[in-house]
C-alpha positions, 0 to 999 in steps of 0.5 A: 840789307839782308831782307832785300838780298833775301827778297832778290834771291827769292825773286830770282829763284821764282823767275828760274822756276817759272822759266823752267816750267814754261820750257817744260810746258813748251817741250811737252806741247811740241812733243804732243802736237808737233813732233809727228810732222815737224823737226827742229834741225832734223829736216822736213817731214810732213811739214817744214823744219822749224829750226830758227823759225822764230827768227824768220817770222814774227810771234804774232804771225806764228801764233796765228798760223799755229792756231788756224793755218787755214784762216791765215791762208784764206785771208790772202797772207802771201807767206801762208799761201806760199807754204800751203802750195809748197807742201802739196796744199796740205792744211796743218790741223788747227791747234786749240792753244791759247796765247800762253801755250803758243808762247811756250811752244815758240820759246821751246823752238827758239831754245832748241834751235839755239841749242840752249836746252838740254832736253830737245826732242830728238829729230826723228821720223815717226813711223806709227805703223812699225808694228802694223799687221795684216789684221790691222790693214784688214780692219782698216779696209772694213772701217774705210768701206763701211762694212764695220761701223766706227765705234762712235758712230761717225760716217765711213770714209767711203761716203766721200772718198775713193781709193784704187782698190779692187776690193771696193766696188763703189766709192764716194766722189765728194772729196779727193782720192786718197790713194797717194795720201800715205806716199805724200804725208807718211804715217804721222801726217795721215794719222794726224789728219784722220784724228784731228782734221783741219778740213771743215767738212771732216771737222764738223762730221767727226766733232761729236763722233771722234775716231778711236786711237785704234781706228786711226791706226788701222785706217792709216795702215790700210791707206799705206797698203793702198799706196803700196799696192796701187800698181797692182790694182785693176778697177773694173769699169761698170759703166757699159754694164749699167747702161745695158742693164738700164736698157734691159730694165726699161724694155722689160717694164715697157713690155709689162705695161703693154701686156698688163694694160692691153685691154685698158680703156682707150676712150673716156667713160663719158663716151661709153655712156653716150653710146648706151643712150637711146637714139633720139627720135625725130 
């Protein structure tokens, strides 16, 4: 009898310890990966408030969305498409979590939603730029424009993106304009996209050349500055200047060709040889 009681007690202790460790793991993962863009009962941030989300969606659907939201969206899932459109078509970065870790996160969200955990992550807005200075902004400008190389050799932002900033002469046109990005996403969202982009092109570009924490911070500070100062920027249109310069260069080259080749041969070599031949005697 005592043996079975002792065995049951040890089993119960094991279950409690296992459940607690799983809850701690879920909280740790949520704090690390989710809190920058989501709250549990604190309202919308970059993404939706996750309070009671486990009661609204199935674990399978939530797991698929967490691991790769864009895959679910591209599959034509109506709920995923609706969320994508509601949140300004911003893709949530893919999270490299296995089934066990996804379950741990969902269990934590469920516990925090129902108030059954004493260690719920406080629903606060995260301002990663609270200590940002003009030096950080200046460094971000240099990194964005390519005047300063990224530490791990990645491509500069200006290769594909543009912003409304008088200090930048020319910008990329392969991807979207980032002028309003900070206003839409905030510091947490911008830094999350820069450091762990859900967009295929960016993900491939920086997979082997990741940005450092300092670079992410300074680029985020620069994009905030761009968003705040956009009304005072007056980018110059150089299209007419380039057109005039192009016409001038064409005329210059054409004139040079006429001058340099003024005495060029106008007839074939065979014609000159024929003219030098003795006249034929009848």
